[in-house]
Structures are given as structure tokens and as C-alpha cells.
C-alpha positions as CSV (number, residue, x, y, z in Angstrom):
1,X,0.0,0.0,0.0
2,X,2.9,2.4,0.7
3,X,4.2,1.9,-2.8
4,X,0.7,2.6,-4.3
5,X,0.4,5.7,-2.1
6,X,3.7,7.0,-3.7
7,X,2.2,6.3,-7.1
8,X,-1.0,8.3,-6.1
9,X,1.1,11.2,-5.0
10,X,3.0,11.3,-8.3
11,X,-0.2,11.1,-10.3
12,X,-1.7,14.0,-8.3
13,X,1.5,16.1,-8.8
14,X,1.2,15.5,-12.5
15,X,-2.5,16.6,-12.5
16,X,-1.6,19.8,-10.5
17,X,1.1,20.5,-13.1
18,X,-1.5,20.2,-15.8
19,X,-3.8,22.7,-14.0
20,X,-1.0,25.3,-14.0
21,X,-0.8,25.1,-17.8
22,X,-3.1,26.5,-20.4
23,X,-6.4,24.6,-20.4
24,X,-9.8,25.3,-21.7
25,X,-12.5,25.9,-19.0
26,X,-13.9,22.4,-19.7
27,X,-10.6,20.6,-19.4
28,X,-9.7,22.6,-16.3
29,X,-13.0,21.5,-14.7
30,X,-12.4,17.9,-15.6
31,X,-8.8,17.9,-14.1
32,X,-10.1,19.6,-10.9
33,X,-12.7,16.8,-10.6
34,X,-10.1,14.1,-11.0
35,X,-7.9,15.9,-8.5
36,X,-10.8,16.0,-5.9
37,X,-11.4,12.3,-6.4
38,X,-7.7,11.5,-6.2
39,X,-7.2,13.5,-3.0
40,X,-10.1,11.6,-1.4
41,X,-8.5,8.3,-2.6
42,X,-5.2,9.4,-1.1
43,X,-6.9,10.2,2.2
44,X,-8.4,6.8,2.3
45,X,-5.1,5.2,1.6
46,X,-3.5,7.2,4.3
47,X,-6.0,5.9,6.8
48,X,-5.6,2.3,5.7
49,X,-1.8,2.6,6.0
50,X,-2.1,4.2,9.5
51,X,-4.5,1.5,10.6
52,X,-2.3,-1.2,9.1
53,X,-5.1,-2.7,7.0
54,X,-3.6,-6.0,5.7
55,X,-6.6,-8.0,4.3
56,X,-9.7,-7.6,2.2
57,X,-12.0,-8.2,5.2
58,X,-10.9,-5.2,7.1
59,X,-13.8,-2.8,7.7
60,X,-11.9,0.2,6.5
61,X,-11.4,-1.5,3.1
62,X,-15.0,-3.0,3.0
63,X,-16.4,0.5,3.8
64,X,-15.1,1.9,0.5
65,X,-17.6,1.7,-2.4
66,X,-16.3,-0.6,-5.1
67,X,-17.6,-1.7,-8.5
68,X,-17.1,-5.0,-10.2
69,X,-18.4,-6.9,-13.3
70,X,-20.1,-10.2,-12.8
71,X,-19.5,-12.4,-15.9
72,X,-22.3,-14.8,-15.0
73,X,-24.9,-12.2,-14.3
74,X,-23.6,-9.9,-17.2
75,X,-24.0,-6.9,-14.9
76,X,-22.0,-4.3,-13.0
77,X,-22.5,-4.2,-9.3
78,X,-21.6,-1.7,-6.6
79,X,-20.5,-3.2,-3.3
80,X,-20.2,-1.4,0.0
81,X,-19.5,-3.4,3.2
82,X,-21.6,-6.5,2.8
83,X,-24.3,-5.0,0.6
84,X,-24.4,-5.4,-3.2
85,X,-26.5,-3.3,-5.7
86,X,-26.9,-3.7,-9.4
87,X,-25.4,-0.7,-11.1
88,X,-27.9,0.8,-13.6
């Protein structure tokens, strides 16, 4: 997780560098949205590292909304904790 945290930080730095450059209003808004999402993801990663999350059954991990594709059902699902919802 610590290695991934470093990767997140580098990606965020790249996005910030892009914001400093010349962007259209639309592109600037898109990059700002991605930055906001990435900062949140980095905050979550910081908490997981601090709490020494080391398996997929840890509450801090399970409490994060995740999506996955189910080949059998041919649908995308959103999972949070032990609940599953069909994404539509």
C-alpha cells in the first residue's frame, strides 16, 4: 500500500502541473474533478496505512464503495460493506 500511495502522490502532482498550464474551462474543470477524487482516494489510503489494513476483510477496506463486473450475471455491481447493488 505504501508503494501505491507514492504512485498516487506522483499522479496527483502530474495533475496539478497540468492545472497550472493553459487549459480550456472544460478541461480545467475535468482535471479539478479528477484531483478531488484522487485527493479523497489518497486520504483513504493514508487511513488504511495508518490502521495497518492488511486484508480484504478489514472494515476500512470494506467500507469503500467498489464496483465489479459479474460475468455470470452480465451486470456491473456496486459493493459497500456486505451490501451489493446492481449498477444501472
